[in-house]
Structure formats: structure tokens, C-alpha cells
C-alpha positions as CSV (number, residue, x, y, z in Angstrom):
1,M,89.5,139.0,62.1
2,T,93.1,140.1,62.4
3,K,94.0,143.7,63.3
4,V,97.5,145.0,62.7
5,D,98.6,148.1,64.5
6,Q,102.0,149.3,63.4
7,V,104.1,152.4,63.9
8,F,106.6,153.8,61.3
9,L,109.5,155.8,62.9
10,N,111.3,158.6,61.1
11,R,114.7,159.3,62.6
12,T,115.7,161.9,60.0
13,D,115.2,165.6,59.8
14,Q,113.1,165.3,56.6
15,I,109.5,164.3,56.0
16,L,109.4,160.8,54.6
17,E,107.1,158.6,52.6
18,A,106.8,154.8,53.4
19,T,105.6,152.0,51.3
20,Y,104.0,149.4,53.4
21,I,103.7,146.0,51.8
22,F,101.7,143.5,53.8
23,P,101.3,139.8,52.8
24,L,97.9,138.4,53.5
25,P,97.3,134.7,54.3
26,P,95.4,132.9,51.4
27,G,91.7,133.5,51.5
28,S,92.0,136.8,53.3
29,S,90.5,140.2,52.5
30,V,91.2,143.6,53.9
31,S,88.2,145.2,55.6
32,Q,89.7,148.4,57.1
33,F,92.8,150.6,56.7
34,A,93.5,153.7,58.9
35,L,96.1,156.2,59.8
36,W,96.4,158.3,62.9
37,I,96.7,161.9,61.9
38,N,97.3,164.5,64.6
39,G,96.2,161.9,67.2
40,E,92.9,161.0,65.4
41,R,92.1,157.8,63.7
42,T,91.4,158.5,60.0
43,E,89.9,155.7,57.9
44,G,91.4,155.0,54.5
45,E,89.7,153.5,51.4
46,V,90.6,150.2,49.8
47,L,90.9,151.0,46.1
48,E,92.0,149.3,42.9
49,R,95.6,150.0,41.9
50,E,95.0,152.5,39.2
51,A,92.5,154.6,41.2
52,A,94.7,154.5,44.3
53,A,97.8,155.7,42.3
54,R,95.9,158.5,40.7
55,I,94.4,159.8,43.9
56,Y,97.6,159.3,45.9
57,Q,99.7,161.3,43.5
58,D,97.2,164.2,43.6
59,I,97.2,164.2,47.4
60,V,101.0,164.0,47.7
61,A,101.3,166.9,45.3
62,R,99.2,168.9,47.8
63,I,101.1,167.5,50.8
64,R,98.1,166.1,52.6
65,D,97.8,162.9,54.7
66,P,96.6,160.1,52.5
67,G,95.8,156.6,53.6
68,L,95.4,154.5,50.5
69,I,95.9,150.8,50.1
70,E,96.0,149.0,46.9
71,Y,95.8,145.3,45.9
72,M,99.0,144.2,44.3
73,G,98.0,140.6,43.5
74,G,99.2,137.4,45.0
75,N,97.6,138.2,48.4
76,L,99.7,141.3,48.9
77,F,98.5,144.7,49.8
78,K,100.5,147.9,49.4
79,A,99.9,151.0,51.5
80,R,101.6,154.3,50.6
81,V,102.0,156.3,53.8
82,F,102.7,160.0,53.7
83,P,103.8,162.1,55.5
84,I,105.9,160.6,58.2
85,P,107.0,163.7,60.1
86,A,110.6,164.5,60.6
87,R,111.8,163.0,63.9
88,G,108.2,161.6,64.3
89,E,106.1,158.6,63.7
90,Q,103.0,157.5,61.8
91,R,100.7,154.9,63.1
92,V,98.9,152.5,60.6
93,E,96.2,150.0,61.2
94,I,95.1,147.3,58.8
95,Q,92.2,144.9,59.6
96,F,91.6,141.7,57.6
97,T,89.4,138.6,57.8
98,S,90.8,135.1,57.0
99,I,89.2,131.7,56.6
100,L,91.2,129.3,58.7
101,T,92.5,126.2,57.1
102,Y,91.1,123.0,58.5
103,G,92.3,119.4,58.1
104,G,92.6,116.3,60.1
105,G,90.6,117.9,62.9
106,I,93.0,120.8,63.2
107,Y,92.4,124.5,62.6
108,R,95.5,126.5,61.5
109,Y,96.0,130.3,61.7
110,V,99.0,132.0,60.1
111,Y,100.1,135.6,60.7
112,P,102.7,136.7,58.2
113,M,105.8,138.0,59.9
114,K,108.7,136.6,58.0
115,T,111.1,139.2,56.6
116,S,114.8,139.6,56.3
117,G,117.5,142.2,56.3
118,E,117.3,145.2,58.5
119,A,113.5,144.7,59.0
120,A,114.0,141.2,60.5
121,E,113.8,142.6,64.0
122,T,111.3,145.1,65.5
123,L,112.6,148.4,66.8
124,R,110.2,148.4,69.7
125,D,108.0,145.7,71.2
126,F,105.9,143.3,69.3
127,T,102.7,142.0,70.8
128,L,100.5,139.3,69.3
129,I,97.2,138.4,70.8
130,A,94.9,135.7,69.3
131,R,91.4,135.2,70.6
132,I,89.7,131.9,69.8
133,D,85.9,132.0,70.0
134,S,84.6,128.5,69.0
135,A,81.1,127.2,68.9
136,I,82.6,123.8,69.6
137,P,84.7,123.1,72.7
138,I,88.4,123.7,72.1
139,Q,90.6,120.7,72.9
140,S,94.2,121.8,72.4
141,I,96.1,124.8,71.3
142,Y,99.7,124.8,70.1
143,S,102.2,127.1,68.3
144,P,105.1,125.4,66.7
145,T,106.8,128.7,65.8
146,H,106.6,130.8,69.0
147,E,106.4,130.3,72.7
148,V,103.0,131.5,73.7
149,D,100.9,132.0,76.8
150,T,97.4,130.6,76.8
151,N,94.5,131.6,78.9
152,R,91.3,129.6,78.6
153,R,88.2,131.5,79.8
154,D,86.0,128.4,79.3
155,D,85.8,125.4,77.0
156,N,84.9,127.6,74.0
157,H,87.1,130.7,74.5
158,A,90.8,131.1,74.7
159,T,93.4,133.9,74.4
160,V,96.8,133.1,73.1
161,G,99.7,135.5,72.8
162,F,103.3,136.7,73.3
163,E,105.1,140.0,73.6
164,R,108.8,140.6,72.8
165,E,111.1,143.6,72.7
166,H,113.1,143.6,69.5
167,A,111.2,140.5,68.3
168,D,112.7,138.3,65.7
169,L,110.7,138.4,62.5
170,G,112.4,135.5,60.8
171,K,109.4,133.3,60.6
172,D,105.6,133.5,60.4
173,F,103.5,133.0,63.5
174,Q,101.5,129.7,63.3
175,L,98.7,128.7,65.7
176,Y,97.0,125.3,65.6
177,Y,94.0,124.3,67.7
178,T,91.7,121.3,67.7
179,V,88.0,121.1,68.7
180,S,85.8,118.3,69.9
181,P,85.0,115.7,67.2
182,R,82.0,117.7,65.8
183,T,83.4,120.1,63.2
184,S,82.3,123.4,61.8
185,A,83.8,126.3,59.8
186,C,85.4,129.1,61.7
187,R,86.6,132.6,60.8
188,S,89.4,134.5,62.4
């Protein structure tokens, strides 16, 4: 399971709407979507595009706080976030499950980060924490894309992560790990 917790900042004097497009790794599905409204976590619904658009337009017309996410195809999800208060922020959480790719004795996890233009760097800190819980002892852990810290609790559990201020979002995060010769399917 992957949980994304992100904050939209509004530096203007007007209420804004944001369109949040999130690329999912192949074989992934969204299980939760939430907004924080007045300090409280409010669950959204995962809807088909037509239903989401109809409900969303009705809510925006009444200036309420929607949290709708719609499937766009090609492993992309689109969330329309409104309102983002003037000189304020709106916190968004998406949770999804992915089946890790496996080949040659190596599991691979990819977290989509790559973007360009003004969004190629975070405004605040960026923290990524990956927890590996494996039924089979973990042999090695490696990220070819980011310098990570690794903490092994025991042979079957590890935590990998990094934290950066103004993080570079020019490439996706990739994590590889191998297990003892006995193989099994894993979910992340």
C-alpha cells in the first residue's frame, strides 16, 4: 500500500480550485481519497468520470468542499480539489495498492514523482518512507534513483526512506530488493 499526503498552497487573495493528476504505477488501484476540511479528515469517493463530473459541478455551484477522484485512463487519476482558501492550504491524501514487479529474483517498487516545469521541485519538504514486510528474508535493498537510509528491524522487515527540502522531482523513485531464493508474490 502507498499513501500520498500532499498539501496545496494558495498564495493568492482568491479562493482557488486545483486539479490534481496523479500517475499510478501499472497494476495499481486507488483504495482511499481524503481531504482535510477545517482540520478534519473527510473521505472522498472514487467514482467513474461522468458521475464524478456531475456531482462535482453541483457541489462547486453551492461552494462546498468536494473530494472527488475520477479515473482518466492509462493509470492516471484526477482529483478536483475545491476550495483552496485564499492565503491558505488544502491537504489531500490518496492511498493505493500496487503489485510489485518481480523478475530475476528482484522485486521493484516505483513511486511516480517525475514532473517538469515549475512543479519540478517541492515548495516544502518531501518525505518518502517505504516499509518492506516480507514473508521471506530480505537479502539486499537498493535505490538507483535516490540516496536512501535503510533500517532493518530483522531479516523480514526494513524501512527505507529519504527526506529533502525543495526536493527535485525530475525522476521517479525506484526501489529494488531481493529475498532468499524461495520466492513469493508481495504487495506494497
